[in-house]
C-alpha positions in Angstrom: 126.3 98.5 66.8 127.0 95.6 69.2 123.4 95.4 70.4 122.0 95.5 66.8 124.5 92.8 65.7 123.3 90.6 68.6 119.7 91.2 67.4 120.6 90.0 63.9 122.5 87.0 65.2 119.4 86.0 67.3 117.0 86.5 64.4 119.1 84.3 62.0 119.6 81.6 64.7 115.7 81.3 65.1 115.2 81.0 61.4 115.9 77.6 59.7 118.0 77.8 56.6 118.5 80.9 54.5 116.7 84.2 55.4 116.4 87.0 52.9 117.9 90.3 53.9 114.5 91.9 53.2 112.9 89.5 55.8 115.6 90.2 58.3 115.3 93.9 57.8 111.5 93.7 58.4 112.0 91.7 61.6 114.6 94.1 63.0 112.8 97.2 61.6 115.9 98.6 59.6 116.9 98.8 56.0 118.5 95.9 54.1 121.6 97.9 53.8 121.9 98.1 57.5 121.4 94.4 57.8 124.3 93.8 55.5 126.4 96.2 57.6 125.6 94.2 60.8 126.5 90.9 59.0 129.9 92.5 58.1 130.4 93.4 61.6 129.8 89.9 62.8 132.0 88.3 60.1 134.8 90.7 61.0 134.8 89.5 64.6 134.1 85.7 64.0 136.1 84.7 67.1 134.1 86.9 69.4 130.6 85.8 68.0 131.5 82.1 67.3 129.8 82.4 63.9 129.8 83.8 60.4 127.0 85.0 58.1 127.1 83.6 54.6 125.3 85.6 51.9 124.1 83.7 48.7 122.5 85.6 45.9 118.9 84.6 45.4 118.7 82.8 48.7 119.7 85.3 51.4 121.6 85.0 54.6 122.7 81.9 56.4 124.1 81.6 59.8 127.1 79.2 60.1 128.3 78.4 63.7 132.1 78.2 64.1 132.4 78.1 67.8 129.3 76.6 69.6 130.4 77.9 73.1 131.2 81.4 72.0 128.0 81.6 69.9 125.7 80.5 72.7 127.3 83.0 75.0 126.6 85.9 72.6 123.1 84.6 71.9 122.3 84.5 75.6 123.7 88.0 75.9 121.2 89.1 73.2 118.3 87.6 75.1 119.3 89.1 78.4 119.7 92.5 76.9 116.2 92.6 75.5 113.6 92.1 78.1 111.0 93.7 75.8 108.1 93.0 78.2 109.6 95.0 81.0 110.3 97.9 78.7 106.7 97.9 77.3 105.2 97.9 80.8 107.5 100.8 81.6 106.0 102.7 78.9 102.5 101.9 79.9 103.2 102.9 83.6 104.9 106.1 82.7 102.3 107.3 80.1 99.1 106.0 81.6 97.3 107.3 78.4 96.9 105.5 75.1 100.0 104.4 73.3 100.2 103.6 69.7 101.8 100.3 68.6 103.9 102.2 66.0 105.4 104.3 68.8 106.3 101.2 70.8 107.9 99.6 67.7 110.0 102.7 67.0 111.1 103.1 70.7 111.9 99.4 71.2 113.4 98.9 67.8 111.3 95.8 67.0 108.8 94.8 64.3 105.0 94.7 64.6 105.2 90.9 64.6 107.7 90.9 67.4 105.5 93.5 69.4 102.6 91.1 69.0 104.5 88.3 70.5 105.6 90.4 73.5 102.1 91.8 74.1 100.9 88.2 74.2 103.4 87.5 77.0 102.4 90.7 78.8 98.6 89.9 78.7 99.4 86.6 80.4 101.3 88.4 83.2 98.6 91.0 83.6 95.9 88.4 83.9 97.5 87.4 87.3 96.5 90.9 88.5 93.1 91.1 87.0 94.5 93.8 84.6 94.2 93.9 80.8 95.4 95.9 77.8 92.6 98.1 76.5 92.7 99.0 72.8 90.9 101.8 71.1 90.9 102.3 67.3 93.1 105.3 66.2 94.1 105.9 69.8 96.2 102.9 70.8 96.5 100.8 74.0 96.6 101.4 77.7 96.5 99.3 80.9 93.0 98.8 82.2 91.9 97.7 85.7 91.2 98.9 89.2 93.6 101.3 90.9 94.1 98.5 93.8 95.1 95.9 91.2 97.3 98.3 89.3 99.2 99.1 92.6 99.6 95.4 93.3 101.1 94.9 89.8 103.5 98.0 90.0 104.7 96.8 93.4 105.4 93.4 92.2 107.3 94.4 89.1 108.3 97.9 88.6 108.5 100.1 91.7 112.3 100.3 92.1 112.9 100.1 88.3 110.4 102.9 87.3 108.5 105.0 89.9 111.1 105.3 92.5 113.8 105.9 90.0 111.7 108.6 88.2 111.0 110.6 91.4 114.4 112.2 91.5 115.3 111.9 87.9 119.0 112.7 87.4 119.8 113.2 91.0 120.2 109.5 92.0 121.7 106.4 90.3 119.5 103.5 89.1 120.7 101.3 92.0 119.8 103.8 94.8 116.3 104.0 96.3 114.7 107.4 95.8 114.4 110.0 98.6 110.7 109.3 98.9 111.5 105.6 99.4 114.2 106.5 102.1 111.9 109.0 103.7 109.0 106.5 104.1 111.4 103.7 105.2 112.7 106.0 108.0 109.1 106.7 109.2 108.1 103.0 109.2 111.2 101.8 110.8 111.1 104.4 113.5 107.4 103.7 114.4 107.8 99.9 114.2 110.9 100.0 116.5 109.0 102.0 119.1 106.2 99.5 119.2 108.6 96.5 119.1 106.5 95.2 116.2 108.5 92.3 114.6 109.2 92.5 110.8 112.0 91.1 108.7 114.1 93.5 106.4 112.6 92.0 103.3 109.0 92.4 104.5 109.8 95.9 105.7 111.0 96.8 102.3 107.9 95.3 100.7 105.7 97.4 102.9 107.7 100.5 102.2 107.4 99.9 98.4 103.7 99.7 98.6 103.4 102.8 100.7 105.7 104.7 98.3 103.5 103.6 95.4 100.4 104.7 97.2 101.9 108.2 97.9 103.0 108.6 94.3 99.6 107.6 93.0 97.8 110.0 95.4 100.2 112.8 94.5 99.1 112.4 90.9 95.5 112.4 91.9 94.9 108.7 91.7 93.1 107.3 94.7 91.8 103.9 95.6 88.2 103.1 94.4 87.5 100.3 96.8 87.7 99.8 100.6 89.6 96.9 102.2 87.4 94.7 104.6 89.8 95.6 107.5 87.1 95.6 110.2 87.8 93.0 112.8 91.4 92.3 111.6 93.3 94.7 113.5 93.9 95.3 117.2 94.4 98.6 119.0 98.1 98.4 118.8 98.1 97.9 115.0 95.5 100.6 114.4 97.5 103.1 116.5 100.8 102.1 114.7 99.0 102.6 111.3 97.6 106.0 112.3 101.0 107.2 113.5 102.7 106.2 110.2 99.9 107.8 108.2 100.1 111.1 110.2 103.8 111.3 109.6 103.6 110.5 105.9 100.9 113.1 105.4 103.0 115.8 107.1 106.3 115.0 105.5 105.0 114.1 101.9 102.2 116.7 101.7 99.5 114.0 100.8 96.1 113.4 102.2 94.9 109.8 103.1 91.2 109.2 102.4 89.3 106.5 104.4 90.0 103.9 101.7 93.7 104.8 101.7 94.0 104.6 105.5 92.5 101.2 105.5 94.8 100.2 102.7 97.8 101.1 104.9 96.3 99.1 107.9 95.8 96.1 105.6 99.3 96.2 104.4 100.6 96.3 108.1 98.3 93.4 109.2 99.0 91.3 106.2 102.8 91.6 106.5 103.2 91.1 110.2 105.5 88.3 111.5 104.1 86.1 114.3 106.8 85.2 116.7 107.5 81.6 117.2 106.8 81.9 121.0 103.3 83.0 120.2 102.3 79.8 118.4 99.6 79.2 121.0 97.8 82.3 119.6 97.4 80.8 116.1 93.8 80.5 115.1 91.9 77.2 114.8 91.3 78.3 111.1 95.1 78.3 110.4 95.6 74.9 112.2 92.8 73.3 110.3 94.2 74.7 107.0 97.6 73.2 107.7 96.1 69.9 108.5 94.1 69.8 105.2 97.3 70.8 103.3 99.4 68.1 104.8 96.6 65.5 104.2 96.5 66.6 100.5 100.3 66.3 100.1 100.3 62.8 101.6 97.5 61.7 99.2 99.1 63.2 96.2 102.8 62.8 96.7 103.0 60.0 99.4 105.0 62.3 101.6 104.0 62.2 105.3 104.7 65.3 107.3 102.3 64.3 110.1 105.1 63.9 112.6 107.1 67.0 111.5 106.0 69.3 114.4 108.5 71.9 113.3 107.0 72.2 109.8 103.4 72.3 111.2 104.3 75.1 113.7 106.1 77.2 111.0 103.2 76.7 108.6 100.6 77.8 111.2 102.6 80.9 112.1 102.9 81.7 108.4 99.2 81.2 107.8 98.0 83.7 110.4 98.9 86.7 108.4 98.6 84.8 105.0 94.8 84.3 105.7 94.5 88.1 106.2 96.3 88.8 103.0 94.1 86.4 101.1 90.9 88.1 102.5 92.3 91.5 101.8 93.7 90.8 98.4 97.3 91.7 99.5 100.4 90.0 98.2 103.7 89.5 99.9 106.5 89.7 97.5 109.4 87.2 97.9 112.7 88.7 96.7 114.0 85.1 96.4 111.3 84.0 94.1 113.4 83.0 91.2 116.0 81.2 93.4 113.2 79.3 95.1 111.8 78.0 91.8 115.2 76.8 90.8 116.6 75.3 94.0 113.4 74.3 95.7 111.5 73.0 92.7 110.2 69.9 94.3 109.1 71.9 97.3 107.4 74.4 95.0 105.2 71.4 93.7 104.1 70.8 97.2 103.4 74.6 97.6 101.2 74.3 94.5 99.2 71.4 96.2 98.9 73.8 99.3 97.7 76.6 96.9 95.0 74.3 95.5 93.7 73.6 99.0 93.8 77.3 99.8 91.9 78.2 96.6 89.2 75.7 97.4 88.7 77.0 100.9 88.8 80.7 100.2 87.7 80.7 96.5 90.8 82.8 95.7 94.1 81.9 94.2 97.4 82.9 95.6 100.4 84.2 93.7 103.6 82.5 92.9 105.3 84.8 95.4 103.1 83.5 98.2 103.6 79.9 97.0 107.4 80.5 97.1 107.3 81.2 100.8 105.4 78.1 101.4 107.9 76.2 99.2 110.7 77.4 101.5 109.1 75.8 104.5 108.5 72.6 102.6 112.1 72.5 101.4 113.5 72.6 104.9 111.2 69.7 105.9 112.2 67.7 102.7 115.9 68.2 103.3 115.4 66.8 106.8 113.7 63.8 105.4 116.2 63.5 102.6 119.0 63.2 105.0 117.1 60.4 106.8 116.3 58.4 103.7 119.2 58.7 101.3 121.3 56.1 103.2 121.6 52.9 101.1 120.7 49.3 101.4 123.7 47.3 100.3 124.4 43.7 99.6 127.9 42.2 100.1 128.7 38.9 98.4 131.6 36.7 99.8 132.6 33.2 99.3 134.9 32.7 102.4 132.4 31.5 104.9 130.5 32.8 108.0 133.4 34.4 109.8 134.4 36.4 106.8 130.8 37.4 106.3 130.8 38.9 109.9 134.1 40.5 109.4 133.1 42.2 106.2 129.8 43.4 107.6 131.6 45.1 110.6 134.1 46.8 108.2 131.4 48.2 106.0 129.4 49.4 109.1 132.5 50.9 110.6 133.9 52.8 107.5 130.8 53.7 105.7 128.1 54.2 108.4 127.3 57.7 107.1 126.2 56.1 103.7 124.6 52.9 104.8 121.1 52.2 106.2 121.7 48.4 106.3 124.2 45.8 105.3 123.3 42.4 104.2 126.0 39.8 103.6 125.5 36.5 101.7 127.3 33.6 100.0 127.4 33.4 96.1 124.7 30.7 96.0 122.3 32.9 98.0 122.9 35.9 95.7 120.1 35.6 93.1 117.5 34.7 95.7 118.6 37.8 97.8 118.1 40.4 95.0 114.7 38.8 94.0 113.5 39.0 97.6 114.9 42.5 98.6 115.7 45.8 97.1 119.3 46.9 97.2 120.9 50.2 96.1 124.4 48.8 95.6 126.2 45.4 95.4 129.8 44.7 96.5 131.4 41.4 95.8 134.8 39.8 96.5 134.2 37.5 93.4 132.8 37.9 89.9 129.1 37.7 89.7 126.8 36.3 87.0 124.6 39.4 87.1 123.4 41.8 84.3 120.7 43.8 86.2 120.5 47.5 86.9 121.9 47.5 90.5 125.4 48.9 90.5 128.0 46.3 91.2 131.6 46.8 92.5 134.4 44.2 93.1 136.1 44.7 96.4 139.2 43.3 98.1 138.6 41.1 101.2 141.0 43.3 103.3 140.0 47.0 103.3 143.1 48.8 102.1 143.0 52.7 102.2 142.6 52.9 98.3 139.7 50.5 98.4 138.0 52.4 101.2 138.2 55.6 99.1 136.8 53.8 96.0 133.9 52.4 97.9 133.1 55.8 99.7 133.2 57.5 96.3 130.8 54.9 94.8 128.4 55.2 97.7 128.6 59.1 97.6 127.7 59.1 93.9 123.9 59.0 93.9 123.5 58.9 90.2 125.8 56.5 88.5 125.4 55.5 84.8 123.5 52.4 85.9 121.1 54.4 88.0 120.4 57.0 85.2 119.7 54.2 82.8 116.8 53.2 84.9 115.2 56.4 84.3 116.3 57.5 80.7 115.5 55.4 77.8 117.2 55.7 74.3 113.8 55.3 72.8 112.7 58.5 74.6 115.8 60.5 73.7 114.4 62.7 70.9 117.0 64.6 68.8 116.8 66.8 65.7 113.0 67.4 65.9 111.6 70.7 65.3 108.5 72.3 67.1 106.9 75.7 66.9 105.5 75.8 70.4 106.1 74.4 73.8 102.6 72.8 73.6 103.7 70.9 70.5 106.8 69.7 72.3 104.9 68.5 75.4 102.1 66.8 73.3 104.8 64.9 71.3 106.7 63.8 74.3 103.6 62.6 76.2 102.5 60.7 73.1 105.9 59.0 72.9 105.8 57.9 76.6 102.2 56.7 76.3 103.2 54.4 73.3 105.8 52.8 75.4 104.4 52.9 79.1 101.1 52.4 80.7 99.8 55.9 81.6 96.4 57.1 82.9 94.1 58.8 80.5 94.7 62.2 82.0 98.5 62.0 81.8 98.9 64.8 79.3 96.3 66.9 81.1 98.3 66.6 84.3 101.4 67.8 82.5 99.7 70.9 81.1 98.0 71.4 84.5 101.4 71.7 86.2 102.8 73.9 83.4 99.7 76.3 83.9 100.7 77.1 87.5 104.1 78.4 86.4 106.5 77.6 83.6 109.1 75.0 84.3 111.9 76.7 82.5 113.7 77.2 85.7 117.2 77.5 84.1 118.4 79.3 80.9 117.8 77.1 77.8 116.3 74.1 79.8 112.7 73.1 80.9 111.7 70.4 83.4 107.9 69.7 82.8 106.2 67.0 84.7 102.7 65.9 85.7 101.0 67.5 88.6 100.9 64.1 90.4 102.8 60.9 90.9 101.5 58.6 88.1 102.4 55.5 86.1 104.0 52.1 87.2 107.6 53.2 86.4 109.6 56.2 86.7 110.8 57.6 83.3 112.3 60.6 81.8 111.9 61.7 78.3 114.3 64.1 76.7 113.8 66.5 73.8 117.0 67.8 72.3 115.4 70.5 70.1 116.9 71.4 66.7 115.4 74.9 67.0 114.9 76.7 70.4 111.2 77.1 71.5 110.0 79.9 73.7 108.6 78.4 77.0 107.3 80.7 79.7 109.9 83.3 80.1 112.8 82.3 77.8 113.7 80.0 74.9 114.5 76.4 75.6 116.8 73.9 73.9 116.6 71.0 76.2 113.4 69.5 77.7 113.3 66.9 80.4 109.8 65.4 80.8 109.9 63.7 84.2 107.2 61.1 85.1 107.7 59.9 88.6 105.9 56.6 89.8 104.2 56.5 93.1 106.5 53.9 94.6 109.5 56.3 93.7 108.3 59.3 95.7 111.4 59.3 97.8 113.6 59.7 94.7 111.9 62.8 93.4 114.0 65.4 95.2 117.5 63.8 94.7 116.7 63.2 91.1 115.4 66.8 90.5 118.3 68.3 92.4 120.8 66.3 90.3 119.3 67.4 87.0 119.2 71.0 88.2 122.8 70.9 89.3 123.9 69.3 86.0 122.1 72.0 83.9 123.0 75.1 86.0 126.2 75.4 84.0 125.7 76.9 80.6 128.8 75.0 79.3 127.3 71.7 80.5 123.9 72.6 78.8 125.8 73.3 75.5 127.6 69.9 75.8 124.3 68.2 76.4 122.6 70.0 73.6 125.4 69.4 71.2 125.3 65.6 71.4 122.8 63.3 69.6 124.3 60.1 71.0 122.4 58.7 73.9 125.2 57.2 76.0 127.3 60.3 75.6 124.4 62.3 76.9 124.1 59.9 79.9 127.7 60.1 80.6 127.6 63.9 80.7 124.7 63.8 83.1 126.5 61.6 85.6 129.6 63.7 85.7 
């Protein structure tokens, strides 16, 4: 009952105005009488659901929210409980024969229209693995593609959830790896330890997952129909290691490896090896040249120069040694931290996309978001190192007590706030206006009132640094995004509320048009926004999306906000708040702190609810600076 009540709640929330019980019943696949029963359930527990359902004769049902926080919590619960795409794939993997849409609707308790929406999402996912959904009249649907690509897809999405869980149905819990998985891991771990072959636990698990899938597929009579070009990519030690693992799996799992299957195992071992840092001199010229091209492309596109970061260059070259083999062999290395990387390393992920474009051009093959996320982790370390060096501030201190007092104040600021300051400039009041015209400052401190109405934050200070004043100044310098700073980027004219859109494309087009009307943008501005979105959706956080162009453009950094009247499905979830970030070339050093601040502010569902609930621009800004 709870689950169906949540489905009704979500259905009504996505419908503007009244919805007839007949329409709601069709959407949920139940009778109108059942819909009325769910409505009564929600009305009887208004406090828990944060809403009530009004019924009006001749009009239908209407959702009235009584507690926004409780309602959003229940709505999110409904969304998380129904990962229909995952469940549809599970049916396809289990059956491997034609499945009729009527059966899926019945099993998933959804309508035909809802199934069509979910299949559209699934087709987009399958396209990344060269797979498709084959339909046949009167028979139904099934997955279509090569055995090799199907295994890649299964390993990336559903091994632990489906195949491994199925193997010992009823004898193990969902959270426990199957006996086959444990058996293969014991074999691989034993052989790798004997050869002192370096491999992290995450990569080891990834390799074991692929081998477990291979065994399961062979046991059911499904063998690879293509051979991996492994020749010349393995040395004698790797070949011997692979042969020993294959021999033990054949004996213990009662399965026979064909030549294609044997090369598949060798390819997995070669593509997932870890090159020790002390072996950096063995890195190929191809890997070194690729790193050089990527860093050059990043500098040209994002104005970030990593040419002197030898640590980054070394780590990338070590990473590219096995990555090049994986690209050539068509093997993917899954990153268990993929989703976390996309949220917390979003700027670095954009740099990884640039790297991916260079790789695609050189090898004529695209690499997956899992592979990009590994590159992003390397770039994030390098960006954090740069960030710690560049976030110190240029400050101006204004004082009217003469040269001796100026020297005194400068020494005080440099002593107490050295961790926050890059340079201190002290001037007299009559020099003030000329100073801010000639130089860029992040903060102004003054011992007297100033005739200034610009955007640089200003704080009045006492001549003598008392403990309370020191704490106030330190707090001001530590706060990267004050109200004044945010107002440099957010404009009330680009704060869009109460607008209704059907698709994310419509949202992006509208926001791009609004920005182009107010700011000078290149002709390909909107194209660049959609280009970035095509790599991977920017709905990093629940209910929030952060779209942006795939390049630094424009003469001024600006952020447009769409506070949507009705949630819109983005890439993997519905979105209520959209921040379209356009970063100017001269502000390239501000990209990461600005992104990090927005991500931090929107990581709390309570904060997102507060932001989405306000239509007042200054209230919105004040929430963002908290």
